[in-house]
Structures are given as structure tokens and as C-alpha cells.
C-alpha positions as CSV (number, residue, x, y, z in Angstrom):
1,M,163.9,-74.9,-84.0
2,Q,164.9,-78.5,-84.9
3,L,167.5,-79.4,-87.5
4,T,169.0,-83.1,-88.9
5,F,172.6,-83.6,-87.6
6,A,174.4,-86.7,-89.7
7,S,178.0,-88.0,-89.3
8,Y,179.4,-90.6,-92.0
9,N,183.1,-92.2,-92.1
10,I,183.3,-91.9,-95.9
11,H,186.2,-94.3,-96.0
12,K,188.0,-91.9,-98.3
13,A,185.0,-92.7,-100.7
14,V,186.5,-96.5,-100.8
15,G,183.1,-98.9,-101.1
16,L,183.0,-102.3,-99.8
17,D,183.9,-103.3,-103.3
18,R,187.3,-101.3,-103.1
19,K,186.2,-98.8,-105.8
20,R,186.5,-95.0,-104.9
21,D,183.2,-93.8,-105.9
22,P,182.4,-90.2,-104.5
23,E,179.2,-90.3,-106.5
24,R,177.9,-93.1,-104.2
25,I,178.6,-91.0,-101.1
26,L,176.9,-88.4,-102.2
27,S,173.7,-90.7,-103.0
28,V,173.9,-91.6,-99.6
29,L,173.7,-88.2,-98.0
30,H,170.9,-87.1,-100.3
31,E,169.4,-90.5,-98.7
32,I,170.0,-88.9,-95.9
33,D,169.2,-85.3,-96.6
34,A,170.6,-83.8,-93.3
35,D,171.1,-79.9,-92.5
36,V,174.5,-80.3,-91.0
37,I,176.6,-83.0,-92.1
38,A,180.1,-84.2,-90.7
39,L,182.4,-86.5,-93.0
40,Q,185.4,-88.2,-91.7
41,E,187.9,-89.8,-93.9
42,A,187.0,-87.2,-96.6
43,D,190.6,-86.1,-97.4
44,R,193.8,-88.4,-98.4
45,R,196.5,-88.6,-95.9
46,I,199.8,-89.0,-98.1
47,G,200.5,-86.2,-100.7
48,A,198.7,-83.1,-101.1
49,R,195.7,-84.3,-98.8
50,E,193.3,-84.2,-101.9
51,T,190.0,-84.7,-101.3
52,C,188.3,-87.5,-102.0
53,I,185.2,-85.8,-103.2
54,P,185.7,-83.1,-106.1
55,R,184.7,-79.4,-104.9
56,A,182.9,-79.4,-108.1
57,E,180.5,-82.3,-107.3
58,I,179.8,-80.5,-103.9
59,D,178.5,-77.5,-105.6
60,D,175.8,-79.3,-107.2
61,T,174.3,-80.5,-104.5
62,H,172.6,-79.3,-101.4
63,W,175.0,-78.4,-99.3
64,R,178.2,-75.9,-98.9
65,L,181.3,-76.6,-97.6
66,V,182.3,-74.6,-94.0
67,E,186.0,-73.6,-94.9
68,V,188.9,-74.9,-92.9
69,A,191.5,-76.4,-95.3
70,K,194.8,-75.5,-95.1
71,R,195.6,-77.6,-98.0
72,P,194.0,-76.2,-101.4
73,R,193.0,-79.2,-102.8
74,S,191.5,-80.9,-99.1
75,I,187.7,-80.1,-98.3
76,G,188.9,-80.6,-94.6
77,W,191.5,-80.8,-91.8
78,H,192.9,-84.2,-91.3
79,G,190.1,-85.9,-93.3
80,N,187.6,-84.0,-91.0
81,A,184.9,-81.7,-93.0
82,L,181.4,-80.1,-92.7
83,L,178.8,-79.9,-95.2
84,V,175.9,-77.5,-94.2
85,R,172.5,-77.2,-96.2
86,R,172.5,-74.1,-98.7
87,G,170.3,-71.4,-97.3
88,I,172.2,-71.4,-93.9
89,D,174.3,-68.7,-93.3
90,V,177.8,-70.1,-92.8
91,H,180.3,-67.9,-90.6
92,D,183.6,-68.6,-89.2
93,G,185.2,-71.8,-90.0
94,E,188.5,-73.1,-87.9
95,A,191.1,-76.5,-87.7
96,L,191.4,-77.9,-84.9
97,D,194.4,-79.8,-84.1
98,L,194.1,-82.4,-81.4
99,P,196.8,-84.0,-78.8
100,T,197.9,-87.5,-80.3
101,L,200.8,-89.1,-81.7
102,E,199.6,-89.5,-85.2
103,P,197.9,-86.1,-87.3
104,R,194.4,-85.8,-86.2
105,G,192.8,-83.0,-85.7
106,A,188.4,-81.2,-85.9
107,A,186.6,-79.0,-88.4
108,C,184.7,-76.1,-86.2
109,G,182.5,-73.5,-88.1
110,E,179.9,-71.5,-87.0
111,I,176.5,-71.1,-88.5
112,T,173.3,-69.0,-88.0
113,V,169.5,-70.7,-88.7
114,E,166.3,-68.6,-88.0
115,G,168.6,-66.2,-85.8
116,Q,170.2,-68.5,-83.7
117,R,174.2,-68.8,-84.1
118,I,175.0,-72.3,-83.7
119,R,178.6,-74.0,-83.0
120,I,179.2,-77.2,-85.3
121,I,182.5,-79.5,-84.8
122,G,183.5,-82.6,-86.7
123,T,186.3,-84.9,-85.6
124,H,187.6,-88.3,-85.8
125,L,189.4,-89.6,-82.8
126,D,192.2,-92.1,-81.9
127,L,192.3,-95.8,-81.5
128,S,193.9,-95.6,-78.3
129,G,191.9,-94.8,-75.3
130,L,194.2,-92.5,-73.5
131,R,194.6,-90.1,-76.4
132,R,190.8,-90.2,-77.0
133,R,190.4,-88.8,-73.3
134,D,193.0,-86.1,-74.3
135,Q,191.2,-85.0,-77.3
136,I,188.0,-85.3,-75.6
137,R,189.3,-82.6,-73.1
138,S,190.9,-80.8,-75.5
139,L,187.3,-80.1,-77.5
140,V,185.4,-79.7,-74.1
141,G,187.9,-77.0,-73.5
142,F,187.8,-75.2,-76.6
143,V,184.2,-74.8,-76.4
144,D,184.7,-73.6,-72.8
145,D,187.3,-70.9,-73.4
146,C,185.0,-69.6,-76.6
147,S,183.7,-66.3,-75.5
148,R,180.3,-66.9,-76.9
149,D,177.9,-69.6,-75.1
150,L,176.6,-71.3,-78.0
151,P,174.9,-74.2,-78.8
152,T,177.2,-76.9,-79.9
153,V,177.2,-80.2,-81.7
154,I,180.1,-82.3,-81.9
155,M,179.8,-84.9,-84.2
156,G,182.5,-88.1,-85.7
157,D,183.6,-91.3,-85.4
158,F,184.9,-91.6,-81.6
159,N,186.2,-95.0,-82.5
160,Q,184.7,-96.0,-79.0
161,W,182.8,-99.0,-78.1
162,G,181.3,-98.5,-75.1
163,R,178.2,-95.9,-74.8
164,S,179.0,-94.1,-72.3
165,T,182.1,-95.4,-70.6
166,G,186.3,-94.8,-71.3
167,A,186.9,-91.6,-73.1
168,M,182.8,-90.5,-73.2
169,R,183.1,-89.9,-69.4
170,E,184.9,-86.9,-70.0
171,F,181.4,-85.3,-71.6
172,A,179.8,-85.4,-67.9
173,D,176.6,-84.2,-67.2
174,R,177.1,-80.9,-69.5
175,W,177.0,-82.8,-72.3
176,M,174.3,-85.3,-74.1
177,V,175.7,-88.3,-76.1
178,V,173.7,-89.3,-78.9
179,T,174.8,-93.2,-80.1
180,P,172.2,-94.1,-82.5
181,G,173.4,-97.8,-83.0
182,R,175.9,-100.3,-84.0
183,S,177.3,-98.5,-87.0
184,Y,180.3,-100.6,-88.1
185,P,181.6,-102.4,-89.6
186,S,178.8,-101.4,-92.6
187,R,177.7,-104.3,-93.6
188,Q,176.6,-106.1,-90.2
189,P,177.5,-103.7,-87.9
190,V,178.5,-104.8,-84.2
191,A,180.1,-101.6,-82.7
192,T,178.8,-98.3,-82.1
193,L,181.9,-96.0,-82.7
194,D,179.8,-92.9,-84.1
195,R,178.2,-90.7,-82.2
196,I,176.9,-87.2,-82.2
197,V,177.3,-85.1,-79.3
198,A,175.2,-82.2,-78.0
199,S,175.5,-79.1,-75.3
200,K,172.4,-79.1,-73.1
201,H,170.7,-76.5,-75.1
202,W,169.7,-79.1,-77.0
203,G,166.9,-82.4,-76.9
204,C,167.1,-85.2,-79.2
205,V,164.2,-85.9,-80.8
206,E,165.0,-88.8,-82.6
207,A,168.4,-90.6,-83.6
208,E,169.0,-93.5,-86.2
209,V,171.7,-95.8,-88.0
210,H,171.2,-95.1,-91.9
211,H,171.1,-98.6,-93.5
212,T,170.1,-99.0,-96.5
213,G,171.3,-100.9,-99.6
214,L,173.8,-98.3,-100.6
215,S,175.2,-96.9,-97.6
216,A,175.8,-101.1,-96.7
217,V,178.6,-101.0,-99.6
218,A,179.6,-97.2,-99.7
219,S,182.0,-97.2,-96.8
220,D,183.4,-99.2,-94.0
221,H,181.3,-97.2,-91.9
222,L,177.3,-96.9,-91.8
223,P,176.1,-92.9,-91.2
224,I,174.3,-91.7,-88.2
225,V,171.6,-89.4,-88.1
226,A,169.9,-87.5,-85.2
227,K,167.7,-84.8,-85.1
228,L,167.9,-82.2,-82.5
229,E,165.5,-79.2,-81.1
230,L,166.7,-76.1,-79.3
231,I,165.4,-76.0,-76.1
232,K,163.2,-72.9,-75.2
233,K,164.7,-71.1,-72.4
């Protein structure tokens, strides 16, 4: 079984032209056409934490939300939201808190594809290396403490420049870290901040940074995409 995963920091739907345009973000998602999508900065950070992409517009797409929001106007938790292709069964959604000095978290959900239960997590880690390390430990600990050993994919903006240095070492050998390439800033990317990390249940078929004319202006990050294959045992 192969699934396409994508992670996209949408910068609250504000593009390089400083215009908030959720329809443009959705157009980029349609370009990618992934099965599972993790969004970062999907909700505003002040007030009611209102979503930057109206639910009604998401309802008109190929995807549905994994429900993790604790606020009625949000679609995620601390800006992290998960979308899955319609037709995929969605089970539990859970908002995870991460250790930090400022609000950070993760969106977690369980889905079933072709009879296989899968865990998906979307997150946006801290700018501080020490806190990033603690946050990755927290995510790995959460997965380890779950009662079921499910194929798991963690996606997001890790705010980590080095591909396999610093906080990324916390994933150790039990995880596969996919770093498709430079994704920030979107017009002329130099930093590999965005990643897709998979448990050893998976193999990576292909991965890329989605760099098009539209994605280069829709946000300050480019989306990343990976096609993963469930390894037969």
C-alpha cells in the first residue's frame, strides 16, 4: 500500500504579496493532491484562534478534517491541522501539548486505509534547539506509550536546519527522517525546515519539495511531499 503525505506551513494563508488568500492555499493543495496533509499555522494565534481556511471551503475539497480543535472557530491545535482524503476512515482525533515556553502542540489522528490502521501526527516545533529536542522526545514518548504499535507518520515544520543533526538525533534508528529539500523561504529556498518522519513500518518511494509558480507566492514555506509504502512483513 502506498500513500502520499504532504506537510505545508501555510503562514496563516498570507502570501508573499501580503494578501490573505485561503483559496490560493487550497489551489496549491489541489496541485499536490496528497492523501494525508499536515498544515501548520492554519489558525490565527490571537483571540478565538479562528481558522485561516473556512470550513465551508474545506468541505468543497477532496479532503476532510481530523477533528482536534478545542475552540469552535479553529480547525486545529496551536495552528496544526490534519486533512485526509475523503473515503479514508477517520477515527480518533487528539490534541497534544508539547513542552515549551510558548504555546506549541501537535494534531494526532488515527485513520484506516485498506483495512490498515495508521497514526498520523502534524506539528510545528520551537525555534529553540533545546526545546525542539524536548518536543521530539515528547512526541516519540507519546507514540511509545500508545497501546497499539501502529504505522506512524509525523509531519511538520521542525524549524531544524541540519538534516540529521541537533534535535533530529532524538528520532534515532527506529525512525526514518525524510527531508525532501530546501523549503524556506519559498521564493528562493535555502533551509530544510520541513520534514516527514515515518516509523520503520514504512519505506520511502519518492519525496520532493513542491515548487511551482503558485506555491512560491502562496506562503513563506513551500510544501513538501513524500510517497510512502507500507512494508510487508
